[in-house]
N, C-alpha and C positions, 0 to 999 in steps of 0.2 A: 501782413506784419497788425494789422490791421484784427486779428485774430487771436495774437500774442497779448498787443493791450487791452481784451476785452477780457485775454483768461487771469492776467498777472490783477487786473481788477476785482476779479473777481474774486482769487485769492488771497486778497489783501481784507478785500469784504468782509470771507468768513471768521480770517479771520480777527481781527477788529470783531468784528460786531455779538462772540459770542464771546469777550472779552467784561466790551459795556451792561451783557447782559449780565455775565454775574457780580460786577462788580454792582449796578446797582442792587442785586438782589442780598448783597451781604449788607447795602445801607439799609433794603426797609429790617430783617433782619436783627442791625443795628437796633429801628425802630422799634421792633415790639420789646425785644428784648428790656429795654427802657423804657415802655409801656410796663411789662410786669414789673421794674427794681425799681419805677416810680413808687409803685403798688407796694410792693412789701418790703422794700427800702421806708417809704415815707412812712405805711407804717409804725416799723421803729421805733424812727429817728422825729416818732409825731411833727409829722411836713403834713399841714391841710393841702397846701399846697399842692406837695406831687401829686397826694392824693388823688385829688383835685383833679390836676394834670394828665393822667393816668384813666380816667372813666369818663366812658357818655355818662351824662349827668337821668339819661332812663335805667343802668345797670340796677341789675337784682340779686342779689348772694343767696346760693342756696344749700342749704344740707337737710340731712335728714338725719331724725333722731328716738333711736327707737326705748320707749321702756320700759325699763332691763321688769317691774315688775311684773305688765300687763302684754309685756309683749307688744304693743300699739305705734305703730308708727306714725310721725307728724311728721309735715316741710317746716319749717325756720327759714324766714327769710329775714336778707337786712334789704334796702334800698341807695341807692351813690350817696344820699343826703343824709343817712346812721352813718355811712363806713366815715364818710367824711371827719363827721363830727367824733364820731369814738375815736381818733386817730387827733384833732385837733385836743381830744381830753386827756390821750395822752398811756391808750391800756401799753401800746404795745413800746414807749419807753421805760414798761416794770423788768423785761428781756433784757439784761446786762449785755451787753458787744459781748463778751466772749460764748454767749450760748447762741445769739442768732446765728437762727438758719434763715440761709436764700436764694436757693438752690432752682435755679429755670430753667429750665430746656424744652422748646420752641417742636411737641413735636407730628403736627403737622404744618402748613400755609399754603392757599390755594387761591390767585388774584389778588382782594382784600377784604380774604380773612387766616381769622392764624388759631391753632390749638395751641395749647400755652400751662404747663406743670407747674408751680413755684413748691418747692418744699420747704416750713416753712418748721419753726423748732415747737411747734405742738399740734401740728395742723398738715394736712394736703390741699392744695390747687387745683383747678382744669378750671383755669381763664379763657373763653372766649373773645377773639379780639377782631374790632373791625374796621378797619380805616375812614376815613369818620371823617370827608372832607379837608378830607386831605391827612390827617393824621389817624397810629395807633388810636386803640381807646380802646380801656376790655368792657366789654357788655354785658358779660352774662360772665360770673364764678359756682363751681360747687364743688364743697370744700367739705370734708370730713376729719375730723381729731382723729392723731394718734394715738395708737392706745399708751396710756399710760404706763410706767417703765414698775415690772416693781424688783 
């Protein structure tokens, strides 16, 4: 009898634990996606609050630009404060709502880090996001402009 009860308890535990793990992973993915959406939607809305909520204060956003005349590349960067100020100034609000692209894809997640791709209207962002003090924050962004349509 004891062995039957033990087997039933074991089987119940096997059924319950995976479900709670899946639920937890789903909520983590939602939180990661929300950080990315706060970033890109905050940009388009001119919401400095949403942008700031998404960013780690020590964020660095970088892009490589190559001078077509010389062929020399330079690494340009901005920090979290600059990005929040540009958002507050409304640079993103210049994109008409019907032209705003904000496709978010979680490319990879491991424990407390994730890589997310954001396809925006004019550029592509690769976000490195980390769980920091219990919240998902964007730590690094590497981005590139989309080619101009001819």
